[in-house]
KEGU-129858 format. One line per field, with one value per residue (C-alpha): residue number from 0; residue in three letters; x, y, z. Coordinates in steps of 0.02 Angstrom, whole numbers, plus 50000, padded with zeros to 5 digits. Layout:
N
num	c(NUM  ...)
residu	c(Ala  ...)
xx	c(X  ...)
yy	c(Y  ...)
zz	c(Z  ...)
//
This chain:
288
num	c(0  1  2  3  4  5  6  7  8  9  10  11  12  13  14  15  16  17  18  19  20  21  22  23  24  25  26  27  28  29  30  31  32  33  34  35  36  37  38  39  40  41  42  43  44  45  46  47  48  49  50  51  52  53  54  55  56  57  58  59  60  61  62  63  64  65  66  67  68  69  70  71  72  73  74  75  76  77  78  79  80  81  82  83  84  85  86  87  88  89  90  91  92  93  94  95  96  97  98  99  100  101  102  103  104  105  106  107  108  109  110  111  112  113  114  115  116  117  118  119  120  121  122  123  124  125  126  127  128  129  130  131  132  133  134  135  136  137  138  139  140  141  142  143  144  145  146  147  148  149  150  151  152  153  154  155  156  157  158  159  160  161  162  163  164  165  166  167  168  169  170  171  172  173  174  175  176  177  178  179  180  181  182  183  184  185  186  187  188  189  190  191  192  193  194  195  196  197  198  199  200  201  202  203  204  205  206  207  208  209  210  211  212  213  214  215  216  217  218  219  220  221  222  223  224  225  226  227  228  229  230  231  232  233  234  235  236  237  238  239  240  241  242  243  244  245  246  247  248  249  250  251  252  253  254  255  256  257  258  259  260  261  262  263  264  265  266  267  268  269  270  271  272  273  274  275  276  277  278  279  280  281  282  283  284  285  286  287)
residu	c(Met  Asp  Gly  Leu  Gly  Gln  Arg  Val  Leu  Val  Ile  Ala  Phe  Asp  Gly  Trp  Asn  Asp  Ala  Gly  Glu  Ala  Ala  Ser  Ala  Ala  Val  Ala  His  Leu  Arg  Ala  Ser  Gly  Thr  Tyr  Glu  Glu  Ser  Tyr  Ser  Val  Asp  Pro  Glu  Leu  Tyr  Phe  Asp  Tyr  Gln  Tyr  Thr  Arg  Pro  Gln  Val  Arg  Leu  Thr  Ser  Glu  Gly  Ala  Arg  Glu  Ile  Val  Trp  Pro  Asp  Ala  Thr  Leu  Trp  Arg  Pro  Pro  Ala  Ser  Ala  Ala  Thr  Ala  Pro  Arg  Leu  Trp  Leu  Leu  Ser  Gly  Val  Glu  Pro  Ala  Arg  Ala  Trp  Gln  Ala  Phe  Ala  Ser  Glu  Ile  Val  Asp  Ala  Ala  Leu  Ser  Glu  Asp  Val  Thr  Gly  Ile  Val  Ala  Leu  Gly  Ser  Met  Met  Ser  Asp  Val  Pro  His  Thr  Arg  Pro  Ile  Ser  Val  Phe  Ala  Gly  Ser  Asp  Asn  Glu  Asn  Leu  Arg  Thr  Ser  Leu  Gly  Leu  Glu  Arg  Pro  Thr  Tyr  Glu  Gly  Pro  Val  Gly  Ile  Leu  Ser  Val  Val  Ala  Ala  Val  Ala  Glu  Asp  Ala  Gly  Ile  Pro  Ser  Val  Ala  Leu  Trp  Ala  Ser  Val  Pro  Ala  Tyr  Val  Ala  Gly  His  Ser  Pro  Ser  Pro  Lys  Ala  Thr  Leu  Ala  Leu  Leu  Asp  Arg  Leu  Gly  Asp  Ile  Thr  Gly  Ala  Glu  Ile  Pro  Arg  Gly  Glu  Leu  Pro  Ala  Glu  Ala  Leu  Ala  Trp  Glu  Ala  Ser  Ile  Asp  Ala  Ala  Ala  Ala  Asp  Asp  Glu  Glu  Met  Thr  Glu  Tyr  Ile  Arg  Gln  Leu  Glu  Ala  Thr  Arg  Asp  Thr  Trp  Asp  Ser  Pro  Glu  Ala  Ser  Gly  Asp  Ala  Ile  Ala  Gln  Glu  Phe  Glu  Arg  Tyr  Leu  Arg  Arg  Gly  Gly  Glu  Gly  Pro  Ser  Lys  Pro  Gly  Arg  Asp  Asp  Pro  Arg  Arg)
xx	c(55411  55219  55084  55071  55138  55086  55083  54969  54939  54752  54751  54543  54546  54390  54362  54411  54446  54285  54136  53971  54128  54133  54337  54337  54171  54266  54438  54329  54227  54390  54427  54282  54296  54442  54569  54677  54783  54834  55025  55053  54988  55055  55038  54853  54968  55087  54960  54779  54696  54548  54475  54434  54419  54355  54419  54240  54187  54118  54067  54175  54060  54102  54025  54174  54188  54333  54402  54427  54544  54590  54724  54799  54840  54928  54817  54903  54850  54848  55005  54963  55059  54965  55024  54864  54896  54872  54795  54860  54769  54772  54620  54604  54571  54665  54790  54748  54943  55134  55093  55252  55322  55126  55171  55370  55312  55158  55277  55414  55286  55231  55411  55432  55303  55401  55236  55250  55119  54979  54813  54731  54557  54450  54279  54206  54040  53996  53885  53805  53658  53604  53544  53677  53856  53962  54124  54287  54458  54615  54765  54927  55103  55220  55251  55257  55080  54996  55046  55034  54858  54793  54771  54747  54916  54836  54833  54794  54870  54808  54764  54775  54726  54842  54785  54905  55057  55058  55081  55199  55305  55290  55356  55491  55547  55515  55322  55207  55033  54908  54750  54547  54417  54225  54091  53980  53787  53804  53624  53645  53840  53811  53664  53715  53827  53832  53866  53871  54007  54099  54030  54127  54306  54304  54305  54402  54540  54529  54529  54683  54782  54709  54656  54478  54394  54211  54057  53966  53786  53862  53784  53599  53641  53671  53493  53411  53498  53466  53300  53265  53349  53212  53079  53097  53145  52984  52880  52985  52968  53109  53231  53156  53211  53385  53398  53349  53489  53604  53559  53571  53738  53792  53750  53836  53989  53980  53921  54037  54078  54120  54285  54391  54473  54296  54319  54487  54394  54270  54422  54491  54365  54315  54499  54505  54333  54423  54327  54177  54075  53979  53915  53721  53618  53505  53339  53308  53451  53389  53516  53440)
yy	c(54124  54045  54133  54288  54405  54588  54669  54595  54632  54588  54569  54585  54600  54656  54513  54343  54323  54416  54316  54380  54558  54452  54487  54654  54698  54608  54745  54906  54847  54854  55004  55101  55018  55079  55248  55211  55327  55286  55205  55151  55151  55078  55183  55113  55151  54988  54855  54903  54879  55041  54942  54773  54894  55070  55222  55306  55463  55551  55724  55805  55840  56048  55969  55971  55822  55719  55543  55400  55281  55076  55042  54941  55038  54968  55075  55060  55059  55201  55172  55086  55060  54908  54716  54665  54617  54770  54765  54835  54827  54824  54840  54863  54782  54625  54703  54643  54628  54615  54545  54459  54670  54709  54567  54630  54779  54745  54658  54811  54900  54771  54759  54940  54965  54801  54678  54538  54410  54438  54355  54337  54350  54262  54225  54082  54022  53866  53724  53751  53827  54022  53927  53847  53908  53978  53882  53948  53878  53911  53860  53897  53851  53883  53722  53829  53900  53770  53668  53823  53878  53710  53749  53663  53621  53678  53518  53619  53623  53779  53917  54062  54217  54363  54307  54164  54291  54383  54267  54154  54323  54364  54180  54192  54375  54298  54348  54197  54188  54122  54108  54106  54073  54085  54000  54055  53998  54022  54038  54226  54250  54348  54456  54550  54569  54407  54495  54327  54269  54438  54419  54232  54306  54417  54319  54202  54318  54364  54174  54142  54329  54383  54541  54609  54662  54746  54645  54810  54804  54640  54527  54604  54597  54433  54395  54526  54438  54255  54308  54409  54238  54133  54250  54251  54048  54004  54082  53967  53767  53735  53852  53792  53602  53641  53726  53571  53486  53573  53559  53372  53375  53516  53411  53251  53375  53402  53257  53156  53020  53163  53187  53332  53381  53425  53613  53591  53504  53627  53730  53666  53623  53819  53833  53701  53800  53963  54033  54036  53944  53769  53675  53721  53579  53576  53664  53646  53795  53943  54065  54013)
zz	c(55706  55766  55703  55602  55699  55773  55620  55492  55301  55252  55078  54941  54765  54655  54514  54485  54667  54749  54713  54819  54870  55007  54994  54958  55090  55218  55192  55182  55335  55404  55344  55405  55551  55614  55564  55404  55303  55126  55149  54943  54812  54635  54458  54376  54210  54251  54270  54233  54059  54055  53951  54035  54193  54176  54266  54346  54338  54483  54557  54717  54874  54784  54623  54505  54392  54431  54370  54454  54395  54466  54602  54727  54874  55048  55242  55376  55539  55693  55786  55931  56111  56133  56098  56016  55853  55729  55541  55373  55208  55025  54906  54757  54575  54525  54382  54201  54164  54265  54378  54460  54426  54536  54671  54703  54698  54832  54942  54915  55012  55134  55179  55225  55326  55423  55389  55490  55402  55247  55260  55072  55083  54927  54877  54773  54715  54775  54766  54934  55025  55128  55262  55321  55419  55252  55249  55241  55172  55268  55190  55181  55107  55235  55386  55535  55493  55449  55608  55725  55660  55597  55430  55270  55146  54961  54861  54690  54527  54397  54346  54519  54548  54591  54786  54757  54646  54812  54917  54841  54808  55029  55075  54952  55044  55219  55239  55292  55199  55246  55109  55145  55047  55074  55009  54904  54864  54670  54641  54714  54702  54556  54597  54755  54894  55019  55178  55292  55164  55248  55419  55395  55343  55447  55582  55520  55520  55692  55749  55657  55696  55875  55831  55904  55752  55755  55693  55665  55583  55497  55564  55555  55369  55339  55447  55298  55163  55212  55250  55065  55013  55119  55026  54827  54837  54913  54765  54636  54694  54571  54670  54845  54781  54730  54910  54958  54864  54932  55097  55103  55046  55156  55310  55248  55251  55419  55491  55591  55460  55316  55259  55313  55160  55107  55085  55023  54872  54840  54819  54713  54599  54585  54564  54397  54326  54331  54438  54349  54507  54461  54326  54280  54353  54221  54201  54385  54383  54484  54415  54247)
//
């Protein structure tokens, strides 16, 4: 089978895999843009540590208080007679334990929905400037997908997040998978959502699946996000100089002479750091 097929599951998790909330916001945007119904949800007692991911209390529309537990939920799109790809969604919190059982449960739910392919969305803190296009690493362990979609072959060895575990179990079950990782500027990733990175993930998702993905207000929000960082940097000479250095590095990456492996190398460096973002550049670090 070439490509991901017509029934594609898009997954994203809060936490380690979600710098600037870019990946989880992408799935939230997809869900808000369509009519989805809940297909499956895991039992939170099995997978979450409530001291690490605490339940939340909220008021209902009737004014009653209710407890909302951390979860991971699979959402089914509306039935359609069209031949265009349909997107299932999985969103939730990265589990704290029993990852093998969790991944197997998720893949079993995907098989019950006849899912033909999986796209895992992630976002990482990187030494990149907010003023340039957001880089998205697109890779797969599946040789057929790499050939048909022009993807990178991951060569990283080291600690991983739940996205990699789910993808590995899916491949063993016969569901090919792709990983998309957006590079979010480290100097803003921990302070506010990054709609520019969310938009980059969704655009790349549309490219590899062939699905029509509405962009909504994201282009305007991305411009506003970039402008707000410009305004903050204008009052801080150290931050301005740091961004200039990042711009020079990125422009070198984008030059015709640059290696096509640059984004992949940045992705591997991020994973080796355990998802903690780049090392601090000393006293000029605008994040201090």
